[in-house]
C-alpha positions as a Python dict, from the first residue, in 0.01 Angstrom:
ca = {
    (1, 'M'): (0, 0, 0),
    (2, 'P'): (178, 336, 0),
    (3, 'K'): (539, 351, 110),
    (4, 'Y'): (588, 567, 416),
    (5, 'A'): (907, 771, 441),
    (6, 'V'): (965, 778, 815),
    (7, 'T'): (1259, 921, 1002),
    (8, 'P'): (1340, 776, 1345),
    (9, 'T'): (1257, 1023, 1622),
    (10, 'G'): (1476, 867, 1891),
    (11, 'R'): (1170, 850, 2118),
    (12, 'E'): (1075, 516, 2262),
    (13, 'C'): (713, 420, 2295),
    (14, 'T'): (613, 129, 2513),
    (15, 'F'): (321, -98, 2576),
    (16, 'G'): (193, -272, 2886),
    (17, 'D'): (367, -562, 3056),
    (18, 'E'): (55, -776, 3012),
    (19, 'E'): (-9, -677, 2651),
    (20, 'I'): (86, -898, 2358),
    (21, 'I'): (146, -771, 2007),
    (22, 'V'): (20, -1031, 1759),
    (23, 'S'): (48, -1048, 1383),
    (24, 'K'): (20, -1314, 1118),
    (25, 'T'): (167, -1315, 770),
    (26, 'D'): (150, -1523, 459),
    (27, 'T'): (460, -1711, 345),
    (28, 'T'): (597, -1398, 174),
    (29, 'G'): (576, -1185, 488),
    (30, 'R'): (263, -989, 398),
    (31, 'I'): (43, -914, 698),
    (32, 'T'): (-283, -1108, 710),
    (33, 'Y'): (-377, -1021, 1070),
    (34, 'A'): (-276, -760, 1327),
    (35, 'N'): (-429, -729, 1671),
    (36, 'D'): (-536, -403, 1835),
    (37, 'V'): (-211, -376, 2035),
    (38, 'F'): (-4, -404, 1714),
    (39, 'L'): (-215, -135, 1548),
    (40, 'R'): (-203, 102, 1846),
    (41, 'V'): (169, 70, 1916),
    (42, 'A'): (272, 80, 1548),
    (43, 'G'): (31, 366, 1478),
    (44, 'F'): (-149, 217, 1180),
    (45, 'A'): (-508, 146, 1094),
    (46, 'E'): (-595, -212, 1011),
    (47, 'H'): (-663, -135, 643),
    (48, 'E'): (-312, 13, 615),
    (49, 'V'): (-132, -301, 731),
    (50, 'I'): (-337, -589, 590),
    (51, 'G'): (-155, -696, 275),
    (52, 'A'): (147, -479, 355),
    (53, 'P'): (492, -632, 405),
    (54, 'H'): (568, -691, 773),
    (55, 'N'): (884, -485, 731),
    (56, 'I'): (659, -176, 730),
    (57, 'I'): (765, -155, 1098),
    (58, 'R'): (1134, -227, 1039),
    (59, 'H'): (1364, 10, 1227),
    (60, 'P'): (1682, 108, 1040),
    (61, 'E'): (1893, 24, 1348),
    (62, 'M'): (1780, -339, 1338),
    (63, 'P'): (2050, -559, 1179),
    (64, 'R'): (1929, -733, 864),
    (65, 'C'): (2126, -1045, 960),
    (66, 'I'): (1891, -1102, 1255),
    (67, 'F'): (1598, -1108, 1013),
    (68, 'K'): (1792, -1354, 794),
    (69, 'L'): (1832, -1580, 1097),
    (70, 'I'): (1462, -1548, 1180),
    (71, 'W'): (1352, -1621, 822),
    (72, 'D'): (1592, -1913, 783),
    (73, 'T'): (1459, -2064, 1105),
    (74, 'I'): (1087, -2027, 1041),
    (75, 'Q'): (1114, -2132, 677),
    (76, 'A'): (1277, -2451, 807),
    (77, 'G'): (962, -2513, 1012),
    (78, 'Q'): (1105, -2415, 1350),
    (79, 'E'): (1015, -2148, 1602),
    (80, 'V'): (1252, -1868, 1697),
    (81, 'F'): (1279, -1617, 1979),
    (82, 'G'): (1457, -1285, 1961),
    (83, 'Y'): (1479, -920, 2052),
    (84, 'V'): (1367, -676, 1785),
    (85, 'V'): (1346, -299, 1769),
    (86, 'N'): (1053, -184, 1556),
    (87, 'M'): (953, 158, 1431),
    (88, 'A'): (606, 305, 1460),
    (89, 'R'): (451, 503, 1178),
    (90, 'N'): (550, 832, 1347),
    (91, 'G'): (919, 732, 1379),
    (92, 'D'): (911, 634, 1746),
    (93, 'H'): (1065, 296, 1828),
    (94, 'Y'): (966, 9, 2051),
    (95, 'W'): (1152, -302, 2159),
    (96, 'V'): (986, -642, 2166),
    (97, 'F'): (1073, -995, 2270),
    (98, 'A'): (939, -1189, 1974),
    (99, 'H'): (831, -1549, 1940),
    (100, 'V'): (782, -1634, 1573),
    (101, 'T'): (641, -1965, 1456),
    (102, 'P'): (538, -2114, 1125),
    (103, 'S'): (171, -2198, 1074),
    (104, 'F'): (102, -2535, 911),
    (105, 'D'): (-185, -2686, 717),
    (106, 'K'): (-310, -3039, 788),
    (107, 'N'): (-30, -3182, 568),
    (108, 'R'): (240, -2996, 769),
    (109, 'R'): (305, -2751, 486),
    (110, 'I'): (391, -2399, 598),
    (111, 'I'): (104, -2166, 509),
    (112, 'G'): (217, -1856, 699),
    (113, 'Y'): (381, -1724, 1012),
    (114, 'H'): (256, -1613, 1351),
    (115, 'S'): (437, -1372, 1580),
    (116, 'M'): (365, -1287, 1941),
    (117, 'R'): (566, -1006, 2096),
    (118, 'R'): (593, -910, 2461),
    (119, 'K'): (752, -614, 2632),
    (120, 'P'): (1114, -714, 2698),
    (121, 'D'): (1311, -665, 3016),
    (122, 'A'): (1507, -341, 2987),
    (123, 'D'): (1825, -506, 3118),
    (124, 'K'): (1812, -767, 2841),
    (125, 'V'): (1762, -499, 2576),
    (126, 'A'): (2064, -319, 2722),
    (127, 'K'): (2266, -638, 2673),
    (128, 'V'): (2157, -693, 2312),
    (129, 'R'): (2199, -330, 2196),
    (130, 'P'): (2582, -342, 2173),
    (131, 'L'): (2568, -666, 1971),
    (132, 'Y'): (2310, -518, 1733),
    (133, 'A'): (2520, -202, 1697),
    (134, 'D'): (2826, -413, 1607),
    (135, 'L'): (2627, -622, 1359),
    (136, 'L'): (2476, -313, 1199),
    (137, 'A'): (2819, -148, 1175),
    (138, 'E'): (2948, -459, 998),
    (139, 'E'): (2653, -454, 758),
    (140, 'N'): (2707, -84, 684),
    (141, 'R'): (3082, -126, 636),
    (142, 'H'): (3014, -289, 300),
    (143, 'E'): (2900, -103, -11),
    (144, 'N'): (2694, -402, -120),
    (145, 'R'): (2402, -449, 123),
    (146, 'K'): (2380, -823, 60),
    (147, 'E'): (2752, -871, 125),
    (148, 'G'): (2723, -663, 441),
    (149, 'M'): (2437, -876, 567),
    (150, 'K'): (2630, -1196, 490),
    (151, 'S'): (2937, -1067, 670),
    (152, 'A'): (2739, -966, 979),
    (153, 'Y'): (2558, -1302, 973),
    (154, 'A'): (2897, -1479, 971),
    (155, 'M'): (3004, -1256, 1259),
    (156, 'L'): (2692, -1357, 1455),
    (157, 'Q'): (2746, -1727, 1380),
    (158, 'G'): (3108, -1693, 1492),
    (159, 'L'): (2998, -1541, 1821),
    (160, 'L'): (2750, -1823, 1880),
    (161, 'Q'): (3010, -2089, 1790),
    (162, 'S'): (3264, -1930, 2026),
    (163, 'K'): (3010, -1962, 2307),
    (164, 'G'): (2911, -2314, 2198),
    (165, 'I'): (2540, -2227, 2188),
    (166, 'G'): (2259, -2175, 1941),
    (167, 'Y'): (2073, -1850, 1888),
    (168, 'D'): (1774, -1934, 2109),
    (169, 'E'): (2003, -2041, 2392),
    (170, 'F'): (2196, -1716, 2350),
    (171, 'V'): (1875, -1510, 2361),
    (172, 'F'): (1758, -1681, 2678),
    (173, 'S'): (2101, -1644, 2840),
    (174, 'L'): (2093, -1264, 2828),
}
């Protein structure tokens, strides 16, 4: 899978209110399935994404600590909901409201992950943007990327604790 050097354009692309972006990955995050909506919105052909890491659509303005929270949750066998900004192959971005779940075999072992993404309400995206900007600024404040992510993750956990709620409850309260 070739690495694409993409620069964000600042243009937002959207998809229909009734459309659902679907992808599946193995336990390492490599794409095993992508539906037609995923391919169209992200701007890739199926052969370009199958086997590629799901972060092929990662937007640089998306805080890494949110992905840590998502991975921690699904690797623990739980579902998670969240707002994510992705980047299409051409550099355009698109916001999604994601529902990510582990996939299990008959013995309840995790064998992969399944994500369904819908078009989010613009007012909810407007509410999450400042938080993501603050988390990203905290991540970027550190020279060491891992330390920056840990610090922003602690900042996020502190916010949730101050509100007395978990992440999913926070997401649905926006």
